[in-house]
Each structure stands twice: as C-alpha cells, then as structure tokens.
Phi, psi and omega in degrees: 000135179279124184288336180294334188285341181278348183287146179295145184295134175082011180257124182282151176279176181304312185298327179290320188284319180293323182296313178303315179301313177302313175301320179292318171296327176291319179299318180290330172293323169294325185286325182287322179292332181279335173287334181292131177288136185274127180253123183291137180293152179285142180291155183283315184240136188228152163273177178286334177289320185284332178295316175300321178299313181296326175302311190286325193268317191239349184283124178290345172297309182287329175299325179288331180289321174301328185291335180300316176303313190293324188296314176297326176296337174293333182289337173298309178300319178295315180292340180267001180275135186276146184295147173287145173290157178237138179243132183241136179233124184230147181233114172266119177241143181285114174245002169260159180290331177255127180281109187253352189239328180199167189283327181286161183272337177225142177230131181234146185236132174243121178233129177252114174261137184231090180301144182234119184273094185260352188253023181067035185288325178296316179290324177292325179294322176295314173313300183299324177289322182290321171296334175276339168298303190301324173296316178295321173299314177305313183300321180297319179286334172293317181290320173305316180302317174297315183302310174305324179289320176294316179295313182297325178284329174291322174297324170294324175295324175295320178299308186298315172305315179300316182291324178292320179294317182292329181289317185290328174293326177296311179307315178298321173294318183291331177290318176303314178298325173292323176299309176308319187286321178286328177298319183289322179287334180286315173305326183272354174098355195255000173218155177271171175288337173308312179308308181298316178296319178291326179284329177291326179286328175295323184289320180296319168306318180288328177294328177293321182287316184301307175309311175304315187288332179289325175296324174301309190296322181293316177297326174291322182287323177301319181300321178289325167297329180290320176299321177284349186066037181241093186291153175059041178224118177232082191289160176248151186265131178260129179133187178239144179275106168207157179312148182272342177091025173294126175297137178267062178241104185297321185297309190298315178295326176290327169297319167299327181288329182297333184253335195240341183288125184297323182294318182294320185280331172298319186289319177300310181300316179300319172304314181295321178292315176300319174308311184286334173294327182285321177301320180297316180298321183297316186284329178291339178292336180284133177287170186258108179287153185231120170275138186236130178232145175184181180224155173228132178219156178241163177235140177069054010269168181277137175214152177221131179226148179263163186224134177220145178178186176210166179221146182206139182290135175278109176290063182274310179255320179254100176245038175077022182294320181294316178289330178289323183293320175300309184299322173302313179298321177296311186304311183300316176308313184293316176306307174302320185289321176298311178306311187291323167305311183293325173298319181292327179293320181290327177285327177294328179286323173297326176286312181297322184278327170301313169300319183292324173304316176293321175299315176298323181299308186299312179298321173298321173296325184289318183296316191273323188263331188248297192297332176287351176261355180303316176309316183284331181291319179294321183292308185295321176302305184291330176291313186291330182279320179293335178262009181070024181267348181220150187267181190283333184291330175294313182299313181295324178298319183290319173297316182299313178305315179294318176301309177305315184295317178287327184289320176300326179291325175292319177293322181288319172306317186289317186296324174296316179300313178299329175292313178300322178300316179301317183288324181294317179293326183289332186268338180081026178250014179304306179287325181298318172302315173298329176289325191268359186283137179287143179296162184278000000 
C-alpha cells in the first residue's frame, strides 16, 4: 500500500518541512545582512584632512564628547515641561448621632489644583538650558581642537619617520655601493681587509638604524590609532614634511584668538549661561500660585455645591535668597575664569610665536650654511677616495656626515612644524588651517 495515500490531505511531509525551514533561514539571513549597516574600511594611507574626518565620523572618543551635548539637550526638554495639575478626592462620613454639619449622611469632594507660572519661570528655565547647551557645544569643540592637535602632532611625527627612513634607505644603498667599491679595491690589492671589515660594520650600523626607525614609525601609527580609539589601525601619512608657513606674529594671532579660540568661546558662552542662570534664579524666587476648582456633593439626601479658590506659598523665610546667591557666585566665577583663560591664551601665543621665530631662524641658517653644501661633500669624498687622495675613514666620515645632516634637517622641520601647531592651537586656528590645506 502506498503510504503517501494515508497522509491527511494538505499536510506537508518531513522533506517539505525541512526544505521550507532551510528556505526561511536563508531568507532571514539575507534580510539580516541587508539590514546590517555597512562600515567602510579605514584607508591605509591618509592625509591630515582625512584623519580629521575619521575623528569626527568614526572615533569613539569624539562620539563620547558629542554625547555630552545630547545629555544637556535633555535639560531643554525638561525645562519646557509645564507642571502637572493635581486632583484631590475626599470623603466625609457621619459618625455621630446628630448631624451638625450637613443634611446628608455622606459628603464627597473633588478638587483640581492647577499650578500657574506667572513670573516667567518656564521661559527663564528654557533660556538657561539653551545657553547651557551652547556652552557645552563650545566645550566639545574645544576638546575636539585638543584632539585634532594630538592627531596632527602624531601625523607630523609619521611624516618625519617616513623621511628618516627614506634617508637611511638611501644611505644604505650608498654604503652597499661603497662596499662594492672597497671590495673591488681589495681584490686589486689597493685596499686592506680592515677596510672591508670597517665598511661592513658601518653598513650593519645603518641597517640597525633603519630597522629602529621603521619600528618607531609603526609605534607612532599605533599611537595614532590609540588616540582615535580605533584599534588595529596603523595608517601611513600622505604629504610632505615641510613648515606650514604660520607667521610668528603674536599680535595678529591674538586678534584671531579673540574670535576663533575655542577655549575663549567656551568661557564666553559659559558666562552667558551663568547670566541666564541668574535670571532663572530671580524668576524662581517668586512662589507659584495654584488655582483650585472643585465640587462637593452629599448623598441621602443629594446636594451639590461648587468650590473655587487658590493657594500660594508665603515667602516669609525662604524667598529664593539661596538660589540667587549661588547663581550670582556662578556668574562671578564664569567671569573670572574667562579672564584667566584670556590671560593664559595671550601668554601661550607669546610663548609659541617666540619659539616659532627661533625655530624658523634656526632652520633657515641650517639650509643656507649646511644643507646647501651637501652635494659638494659627497662628490669630493668619493672622488678623493677613488683617486687615492683620501682614506676610507675620510670617505665614511663624509657619508656619515651627510646622513646626520639630512636627519638633523628633518628634525628641524619637525620641530618648526610642531611650534607652528602650538601657535595655531593657542590662536584657535588649528581646525580652520586643516580644512584650508590643499591636498598633497
């Protein structure tokens, strides 16, 4: 007998159920994959502008800063909420034999109390909360400016590490060329085995320096990932290590700082928020009256009466003097902090521009007096050794000197650029400068 004929009509078999389950899981898997947001991978090599965009869009550190603003925005919502009305219900029952108050045996009362903000408390609360949001936003931008400063310093160090690696790689190729030259002279009988050993040791030393610089570059890239809060990301820097061209003019930078410095702006908005808090305290000192509406009715016999009135706190002992004193103190504190930050900013600008001027002068002298003569040193050293007018030690010393001079120039460029970053941070032009830089 065919067993399929014994199955109830319309009931699927085990194979059909299993196939349907597999199809359902596959469909749900595709749906979950489609619903999952795609995260774009981080680039391998980045410019400073791309680093700033990554910090804003993907850095958990900046996301935590922005959450402070969202938290304060909730206070604006809370400040705009009207106070809730209150309803009271009471029941009077006769417990004495003689009714001396009313004819009925039971009396019930229903009273609705509605608070009325007549002294502008709600508007003052909203204004104070909004000003606090603006102050918090300015504080977040100030903190982000500090984050951008840390990012740019590490980016400059990455550029410097790359330049140092390139110099040492070129020196390593030169040392290999000199090794071949000395080995050939040894085979020709014009150089000793000591010369070969010495040039070999110098080559190994350059290789060790090169490996150390590569490790430094990897460590700097990892530190950049740590600052951004992005693990397992070791980016490479795109661009050239050269000064930004920031003028060492303290007066000009101070004029810019008065309008652009995020810390000064935070202090200004904090003072405005403190002033709004004082206005809020002044409005809060007035009591809030409550209007009451209700009715009273009796049973056995039935009777009904309306009730109306109001209640208000009497400001005899507490008339808001504590809140006003605290708000006034907060306002004075904000004013003092703004003056202190302005003074610190001016000192920081003067210090940064003075150091920047010295860095610029040092680099300029080094370029004119030392760097410009390197090609002659290289040509003269190799020619003297090839024609027997110089020793191997002199040739190695010339090669070592060229390498050290070029590495020193990289350090001078890095130091000057970092001094420029200090000046830009003090004046508040750091973010604007990053945004206005042309791509490499």
